[in-house]
C-alpha positions in Angstrom: -7.0 46.1 43.8 -6.0 48.6 40.8 -7.3 45.9 38.4 -10.6 46.1 40.0 -10.8 49.7 40.3 -9.6 50.4 36.6 -12.0 47.7 35.4 -14.8 49.6 37.4 -13.7 52.8 35.7 -13.7 51.2 32.4 -17.2 49.8 32.5 -18.8 53.2 33.9 -17.1 55.0 31.1 -18.7 52.1 28.8 -22.0 53.0 30.1 -22.2 56.4 30.1 -21.1 56.3 26.1 -24.0 53.8 25.5 -26.3 56.1 27.5 -25.1 59.1 25.9 -24.9 57.5 22.0 -28.7 56.2 22.5 -30.1 59.5 23.8 -28.8 61.0 20.8 -29.8 58.6 18.3 -33.5 58.4 19.8 -33.6 62.2 19.6 -32.2 62.0 16.2 -35.1 59.8 14.6 -37.7 61.5 16.2 -36.5 64.9 15.2 -36.5 64.3 11.3 -38.7 65.0 9.2 -41.4 62.4 8.8 -44.0 61.0 10.8 -43.3 57.3 11.8 -46.9 56.3 12.5 -47.4 57.0 8.6 -45.1 53.9 8.0 -47.1 52.1 10.6 -50.5 52.7 9.5 -50.1 53.4 5.6 -49.2 56.8 3.6 -53.2 56.9 2.4 -54.1 56.5 6.1 -56.9 59.2 7.0 -55.3 62.1 9.7 -57.6 61.0 12.6 -56.3 57.3 12.2 -53.3 58.5 12.2 -53.3 60.6 15.6 -55.2 57.9 17.3 -52.2 55.5 16.8 -49.6 57.9 17.7 -51.6 58.7 21.0 -52.2 54.9 21.8 -48.3 54.4 21.0 -47.1 57.5 23.1 -44.9 58.9 20.1 -46.6 62.2 20.8 -45.1 62.5 24.0 -42.2 64.8 24.9 -38.9 63.0 23.8 -37.4 62.6 27.3 -40.9 61.0 28.4 -40.8 58.2 25.4 -36.9 58.1 26.1 -37.6 57.1 29.9 -40.3 54.8 28.8 -37.6 52.9 26.4 -35.0 52.6 28.9 -37.5 51.5 31.8 -38.6 48.7 29.4 -35.1 48.0 28.2 -34.2 47.5 31.6 -37.4 45.2 32.3 -36.1 43.0 29.1 -39.3 44.7 27.1 -38.5 45.6 24.0 -41.8 46.4 22.9 -44.2 44.8 19.9 -44.0 44.7 16.6 -45.8 46.6 14.3 -45.8 44.6 11.6 -45.9 40.9 12.8 -48.7 39.4 14.7 -48.5 36.7 17.0 -49.5 34.7 14.4 -46.6 35.3 12.2 -48.9 36.4 9.0 -47.7 39.7 8.1 -49.8 42.8 6.6 -49.8 42.5 2.8 -51.2 45.1 0.2 -54.1 47.6 1.6 -54.3 45.0 5.2 -53.7 47.5 8.0 -53.3 45.7 11.7 -53.6 47.9 14.7 -49.8 47.6 16.2 -51.2 48.6 19.5 -53.4 45.8 20.0 -52.0 42.8 22.1 -52.2 40.3 19.7 -49.0 41.8 17.6 -45.4 39.6 18.5 -43.4 40.8 21.3 -39.7 42.0 19.8 -37.9 40.1 22.4 -39.7 36.7 21.4 -38.7 37.3 17.5 -35.3 38.3 18.4 -34.9 34.9 20.8 -36.4 32.7 18.2 -33.7 34.1 15.6 -30.9 34.3 17.7 -29.4 30.8 17.4 -29.1 31.2 13.6 -27.3 34.5 14.4 -25.0 33.0 16.3 -24.3 30.0 14.6 -23.5 32.7 11.6 -21.5 34.9 13.7 -19.3 31.7 15.0 -18.7 30.6 11.8 -17.3 33.6 10.5 -15.6 34.2 13.4 -14.1 30.5 12.7 -13.4 30.9 9.2 -11.5 34.6 10.0 -9.1 32.8 12.7 -8.6 30.5 10.5 -7.2 32.8 7.5 -5.8 35.3 9.6 -3.7 33.8 11.8 -1.3 32.0 10.0 -0.6 34.6 7.5 -0.4 37.4 10.4 1.9 35.8 12.4 4.1 34.5 9.9 4.2 38.3 8.0 4.9 40.2 11.8 7.7 37.5 12.7 9.5 38.2 9.0 9.3 41.9 8.6 10.5 43.2 5.2 10.3 39.5 3.7 8.0 37.4 1.0 6.0 36.4 4.3 4.9 39.9 5.2 4.4 40.6 1.6 2.2 38.1 1.6 0.0 38.9 4.2 -0.3 42.3 3.0 -1.4 40.9 -0.4 -4.2 38.6 1.3 -5.1 41.7 3.4 -5.9 44.2 0.2 -7.3 41.0 -1.1 -9.8 40.4 1.4 -10.5 44.0 1.6 -11.3 44.4 -2.7 -13.9 41.0 -2.6 -17.3 42.1 -1.8 -18.3 39.6 0.8 -22.3 39.5 -0.3 -21.2 38.2 -3.7 -18.7 36.1 -2.2 -21.5 34.5 -0.2 -24.0 34.1 -3.4 -21.3 32.3 -5.3 -20.8 29.6 -2.5 -24.5 29.5 -2.1 -24.9 26.8 -5.0 -22.0 24.9 -3.4 -23.3 24.6 -0.1 -26.9 23.7 -1.4 -25.2 21.1 -2.9 -23.5 19.7 0.2 -26.5 20.2 2.1 -28.6 18.1 -0.5 -26.1 15.7 0.0 -26.3 15.2 3.6 -28.4 13.3 5.8 -29.9 14.9 8.9 -31.6 18.6 9.3 -28.9 20.2 11.7 -25.9 19.1 9.5 -27.8 20.2 6.2 -28.6 24.0 8.1 -24.9 24.1 9.3 -23.3 23.1 5.4 -25.6 26.0 4.3 -24.3 28.4 7.1 -21.0 27.9 5.5 -21.5 30.2 2.5 -22.5 33.3 4.6 -20.2 32.7 7.2 -17.2 32.1 5.0 -18.3 36.0 3.1 -18.7 37.7 7.0 -15.4 35.7 7.7 -13.7 37.3 4.6 -14.6 40.7 5.9 -13.2 40.2 9.3 -9.8 38.6 8.4 -8.2 41.9 7.0 -8.0 43.4 9.9 -6.7 40.3 12.0 -4.1 40.2 9.7 -3.1 43.7 10.0 -3.2 43.6 13.5 -1.3 40.7 14.0 1.7 41.9 11.3 2.0 45.5 12.9 1.8 44.4 16.8 4.2 41.6 16.1 6.3 43.8 13.8 6.5 46.0 16.8 7.5 43.8 19.4 10.1 41.7 17.4 11.8 45.6 17.3 11.8 46.3 21.0 14.8 46.1 23.0 13.9 43.4 25.4 13.5 41.0 22.2 17.3 41.2 21.5 18.2 40.9 25.3 16.2 37.4 25.6 17.9 36.2 22.4 21.4 37.1 23.9 20.2 35.4 27.6 18.7 32.3 25.8 21.0 29.4 24.6 21.3 29.0 20.7 18.8 26.1 20.6 16.0 28.6 22.2 17.1 31.5 20.5 15.0 31.4 17.3 11.6 30.7 19.4 12.2 34.0 21.7 10.4 36.6 19.2 7.2 34.3 18.8 6.9 33.3 22.3 7.5 37.3 23.8 5.8 38.5 21.3 2.6 36.7 21.0 2.0 37.1 24.7 2.6 41.1 24.3 0.0 41.5 20.9 -2.6 38.9 22.0 -4.7 41.6 23.6 -5.1 43.8 20.3 -5.9 40.8 18.2 -8.6 40.1 20.8 -10.1 43.9 21.0 -9.9 43.7 16.8 -11.6 40.6 16.5 -14.2 41.6 18.6 -14.9 44.8 17.2 -15.3 44.0 13.9 -17.1 40.7 14.6 
């Protein structure tokens, strides 16, 4: 019961923070200098066209009214329509103007769902690379404080932070393209092309997981209950006590760091 009450309280706090943050961002985007309608219709559009489009899109209503309309659509799964891409997929170029209030504009929800599989594939690949690189190094560094394993973890952490992930992805693109050309099948070819971007994003996530593992395991292994467990266990099992006990205590912090950075 206490756990359920704690979860409900945390979820309510999270929803309140999301609501306040979205309201602040929504308000700031509308009070800063500049008219978003100008970005839609173009800087050379006459004032009557600007006002007509702004009125149709509801951008001249009070901010609280606009925010309420946005939240109502969000709760209904309606994120509005794109003002750049029609349903046909052709983007306006040059001096061409497409009225974003017309019904033939592509819905934003459909555009997001269309690209969601590629986003999940890239995110999963990045998390996989990050875990494969950080877990062995972070666990070894945390269990062996003030030894070469800890120094290696610190060095890899500093190296990964220093490497620009976009540069690494660009460098790895020729390798992925060569593997994709040699692969048979569109699915496998797309997966190989995702390697470079996934590895570049994984290099950005890995340092934080290494630091979390090293710090958490280092603190837990110095706790008194570890020494008591070593004393109570037989000699054969004493060497595995730090690993088993420490990993139980630090897995939540590691999951939190991985999800936050991801």
